[in-house]
C-alpha positions as CSV (number, residue, x, y, z in Angstrom):
1,M,-174.3,163.4,-150.8
2,A,-171.7,160.7,-150.7
3,T,-168.8,161.1,-148.4
4,D,-165.4,160.5,-148.9
5,K,-164.1,157.0,-148.4
6,I,-161.0,157.1,-146.0
7,E,-158.7,154.2,-147.2
8,Q,-155.3,155.6,-146.0
9,V,-153.7,158.6,-144.4
10,A,-150.2,159.5,-145.2
11,G,-148.3,162.4,-144.3
12,R,-145.7,164.1,-141.7
13,A,-146.3,163.3,-138.3
14,C,-146.1,165.5,-135.0
15,V,-145.2,163.6,-131.5
16,L,-147.2,164.7,-128.7
17,R,-146.2,162.5,-125.5
18,G,-148.0,162.2,-122.3
19,D,-151.0,160.2,-121.1
20,D,-154.6,161.2,-120.4
21,I,-154.4,164.4,-122.3
22,D,-158.3,165.8,-122.1
23,T,-160.2,167.7,-124.2
24,D,-159.9,170.9,-122.2
25,R,-156.2,170.8,-122.9
26,I,-156.9,170.4,-126.5
27,I,-159.2,173.2,-126.8
28,P,-159.8,175.0,-123.7
29,A,-163.6,176.0,-123.0
30,R,-163.6,179.8,-123.5
31,F,-162.7,179.1,-127.1
32,M,-166.3,177.2,-127.3
33,K,-168.1,180.2,-127.4
34,V,-168.6,180.2,-131.1
35,V,-171.4,179.5,-133.8
36,T,-169.0,177.8,-136.1
37,F,-165.7,175.6,-135.8
38,D,-163.7,178.1,-137.9
39,G,-160.9,179.4,-136.1
40,L,-160.6,176.6,-133.7
41,G,-157.6,175.3,-135.0
42,E,-155.2,178.3,-133.9
43,H,-156.3,177.8,-130.5
44,A,-155.7,174.1,-130.1
45,F,-153.8,173.2,-126.9
46,E,-153.4,177.3,-126.3
47,D,-153.0,176.9,-122.8
48,D,-150.3,174.0,-122.9
49,R,-148.3,176.1,-125.6
50,E,-148.3,179.2,-123.6
51,G,-147.1,177.3,-120.4
52,A,-144.6,175.6,-122.6
53,K,-143.2,179.2,-123.8
54,G,-142.5,177.9,-127.3
55,N,-141.4,174.1,-126.6
56,H,-144.7,172.7,-127.6
57,P,-144.7,170.1,-130.4
58,L,-147.2,172.3,-132.1
59,D,-144.9,175.3,-132.3
60,D,-142.0,173.2,-133.2
61,E,-140.9,173.9,-136.5
62,R,-139.8,170.4,-137.3
63,F,-143.4,169.4,-137.0
64,E,-145.0,172.2,-139.1
65,G,-147.6,171.0,-141.5
66,A,-148.1,167.5,-139.8
67,E,-151.1,165.7,-140.7
68,I,-150.9,162.8,-138.5
69,L,-150.6,163.1,-134.4
70,V,-148.9,160.4,-132.6
71,V,-150.2,160.4,-129.0
72,G,-150.1,158.4,-125.7
73,R,-152.7,156.5,-123.9
74,N,-156.1,157.6,-123.3
75,F,-156.0,160.7,-125.6
76,G,-159.2,163.0,-125.6
77,C,-160.7,162.0,-122.4
78,G,-162.7,164.6,-120.3
79,S,-165.6,166.2,-121.8
80,S,-167.5,164.8,-124.9
81,R,-167.0,168.2,-126.6
82,E,-166.6,167.9,-130.4
83,H,-164.9,171.0,-130.4
84,A,-161.7,169.0,-129.7
85,P,-161.6,167.0,-132.8
86,Q,-163.0,169.9,-134.7
87,A,-159.7,172.0,-133.3
88,L,-157.3,169.3,-134.5
89,L,-158.8,169.0,-137.9
90,R,-158.5,172.7,-138.5
91,R,-155.1,172.6,-137.3
92,G,-154.3,170.3,-140.2
93,F,-154.6,166.8,-138.8
94,R,-156.3,164.1,-140.6
95,A,-155.4,161.1,-138.5
96,F,-154.4,160.1,-134.8
97,V,-152.1,157.3,-133.6
98,G,-151.7,156.3,-130.1
99,A,-152.0,154.0,-127.3
100,S,-155.4,154.4,-126.6
101,F,-158.5,156.8,-127.4
102,A,-161.5,158.2,-125.0
103,E,-164.3,156.6,-126.7
104,I,-166.4,159.9,-127.2
105,F,-163.3,161.7,-128.4
106,A,-162.8,158.6,-131.0
107,G,-166.3,158.8,-132.0
108,N,-166.4,162.2,-132.6
109,C,-163.4,161.8,-134.6
110,T,-165.0,158.9,-136.9
111,A,-168.0,161.4,-137.5
112,L,-165.5,163.8,-139.0
113,G,-163.9,161.0,-141.1
114,L,-160.5,161.1,-139.0
115,P,-159.1,157.6,-138.2
116,C,-157.9,157.1,-134.6
117,A,-155.6,153.8,-135.1
118,T,-154.0,152.2,-132.0
119,L,-150.6,150.6,-131.5
120,A,-149.1,148.0,-129.1
121,A,-146.7,150.1,-126.6
122,D,-143.2,148.8,-128.3
123,D,-144.4,149.9,-131.6
124,L,-145.9,153.2,-130.4
125,A,-142.5,153.7,-128.6
126,A,-140.8,153.1,-131.6
127,L,-142.8,155.3,-134.1
128,M,-142.3,158.2,-131.6
129,E,-138.7,158.1,-131.6
130,S,-138.3,157.7,-135.1
131,V,-140.6,160.6,-135.8
132,E,-139.0,162.7,-133.3
133,L,-135.4,162.0,-134.8
134,D,-136.6,162.6,-138.5
135,P,-139.8,164.9,-138.7
136,S,-139.7,165.0,-142.6
137,Q,-140.4,161.4,-143.0
138,T,-143.9,160.3,-144.3
139,V,-145.9,158.0,-141.8
140,T,-148.6,156.0,-143.6
141,V,-152.3,154.9,-141.5
142,D,-153.6,152.3,-143.7
143,V,-157.4,151.8,-142.5
144,E,-158.0,149.1,-144.7
145,A,-154.9,147.0,-143.9
146,E,-154.8,148.0,-140.5
147,T,-151.2,149.1,-140.4
148,V,-149.0,152.2,-139.7
149,S,-146.0,152.6,-141.4
150,S,-142.8,154.7,-141.1
151,R,-139.3,154.5,-141.3
152,A,-139.2,152.6,-137.9
153,G,-141.2,149.8,-139.8
154,R,-144.6,148.5,-140.7
155,F,-146.7,147.8,-137.4
156,R,-149.8,146.5,-137.0
157,A,-152.6,148.7,-135.8
158,T,-156.1,148.4,-134.4
159,I,-159.2,150.4,-135.6
160,P,-162.6,148.9,-134.4
161,A,-164.6,146.9,-136.8
162,G,-167.5,149.3,-137.0
163,T,-165.3,152.6,-137.4
164,R,-163.1,150.7,-140.3
165,K,-166.3,149.9,-142.0
166,Q,-167.8,153.3,-142.0
167,L,-164.4,155.1,-142.9
168,L,-163.8,152.6,-145.6
169,E,-167.3,152.7,-147.1
170,G,-167.7,156.5,-146.6
171,T,-170.6,156.3,-144.3
172,W,-168.9,158.1,-141.6
173,D,-170.9,161.3,-142.1
174,G,-174.0,160.6,-140.1
175,T,-175.9,163.7,-141.5
176,A,-175.2,162.9,-145.2
177,V,-176.2,159.1,-144.6
178,L,-179.7,160.6,-143.4
179,L,-179.8,163.0,-146.4
180,E,-179.2,160.4,-149.0
181,A,-181.8,157.9,-147.3
182,G,-184.4,160.7,-147.3
183,D,-187.0,158.8,-149.6
184,A,-186.7,155.4,-147.8
185,I,-187.4,157.5,-144.5
186,E,-190.6,158.8,-146.1
187,R,-191.9,155.6,-147.3
188,T,-191.3,154.2,-144.0
189,A,-192.9,157.1,-142.5
190,E,-196.1,156.6,-144.6
191,G,-196.6,153.2,-143.4
192,L,-196.7,154.1,-139.6
193,P,-200.0,154.7,-138.4
194,Y,-199.3,157.1,-135.8
195,V,-198.1,159.3,-138.7
196,T,-200.7,158.6,-141.3
197,V,-203.5,158.2,-139.0
198,F,-203.3,159.9,-135.8
199,H,-202.0,163.1,-137.6
200,Q,-204.1,163.2,-140.7
201,A,-203.9,167.1,-142.2
202,G,-202.1,168.2,-139.1
203,R,-205.2,167.5,-137.1
204,Q,-205.0,166.7,-133.1
205,M,-206.9,163.4,-132.5
206,R,-208.8,162.8,-129.1
207,M,-208.4,159.1,-128.2
208,V,-210.2,157.5,-125.3
209,V,-208.6,154.3,-123.7
210,L,-211.2,152.3,-121.5
211,H,-209.8,149.9,-118.8
212,R,-210.2,149.5,-115.2
213,D,-206.4,149.2,-114.5
214,L,-204.9,152.5,-115.8
215,A,-201.2,150.9,-114.7
216,R,-202.3,148.2,-117.4
217,V,-202.8,150.6,-120.2
218,E,-199.5,152.3,-119.1
219,R,-197.7,149.2,-119.6
220,M,-199.5,148.6,-123.0
221,L,-198.4,151.9,-124.3
222,A,-194.9,151.4,-123.5
223,Q,-194.8,147.9,-125.6
224,P,-193.0,148.4,-128.9
225,D,-195.3,145.7,-130.9
226,R,-198.6,147.5,-130.3
227,G,-198.9,149.2,-133.6
228,C,-201.4,152.1,-133.3
229,V,-201.1,152.1,-129.7
230,V,-197.5,152.5,-129.7
231,G,-198.2,155.9,-131.9
232,M,-200.5,157.0,-129.2
233,H,-197.5,156.9,-126.7
234,V,-195.0,158.4,-128.8
235,A,-197.1,161.0,-129.9
236,R,-198.5,161.6,-126.5
237,D,-198.0,165.3,-126.3
238,D,-199.8,166.1,-129.5
239,L,-202.6,163.7,-128.4
240,R,-205.3,164.1,-125.9
241,L,-205.5,160.9,-124.2
242,R,-208.0,160.5,-121.3
243,F,-208.0,157.0,-119.3
244,I,-211.4,156.4,-118.0
245,H,-212.8,153.4,-116.3
246,R,-214.9,151.0,-118.3
247,E,-217.9,151.4,-116.0
248,E,-217.8,155.4,-116.1
249,V,-219.3,155.7,-120.0
250,A,-220.6,154.0,-122.7
251,N,-218.8,153.3,-126.0
252,D,-221.9,155.0,-127.7
253,R,-221.2,158.4,-125.8
254,F,-218.4,159.1,-128.5
255,E,-219.8,158.2,-131.7
256,G,-220.1,161.0,-134.2
257,I,-217.5,163.0,-132.4
258,P,-214.8,163.9,-135.1
259,G,-211.3,162.7,-134.3
260,T,-212.3,160.4,-131.5
261,G,-211.4,156.7,-131.3
262,V,-212.2,154.2,-128.5
263,I,-209.6,151.4,-127.9
264,E,-210.3,148.6,-125.8
265,V,-207.5,147.2,-123.8
266,P,-207.9,143.2,-123.5
267,D,-208.2,141.9,-120.1
């Protein structure tokens, strides 16, 4: 299930001026009571648009059909709701250009294959002015070249290296990446002792840890290089672990009891 490689986004643009536009303005919380994201696009910036009484850029006929949203500084701040980029995607936007973007918003955009490119202040101002003067022009966000082009010129853009790599390689959809790696995940799981040993046939295992210092045992269980013992820690909710002092019981007490193991913790 390969996802599309996003090398370039070209189309008409819409300018939305203002800094610190948060996600509650992008999609008010009352529209988040949905099972799917379908229909969110029509409610994008609903309160702002209502307050502007028809003078909001998203209601401006000149920007109708725009695919690139040009914004200011710290766009998408506020809550981490993924509904914000989902609403903008369903409004028709396929890329964003701005002075800066809130980190979580930008990450949510990447997960949808929506590039967020930043420009220097003077370049962004020139782009905004150019698009407002001529909304019919084509604006191009070149992910590979890291540029934004319009009639105002070709400006150097910034896209985080990791994000750019994901977009260009088509690995921006985390779910698709996991599905493609299904066989590799299964092979890895087969080599993990706490999957292949402690959960054979779905059976609960009873493990007994012998040591005087129970705090030491707890520390050992938390260490990532302890192999089977780490498995006991990871699966603690599924295993019935019992910590007892060494002098309280002899090892042979547990011999012959199915699913029981005795682990000695070194001093």
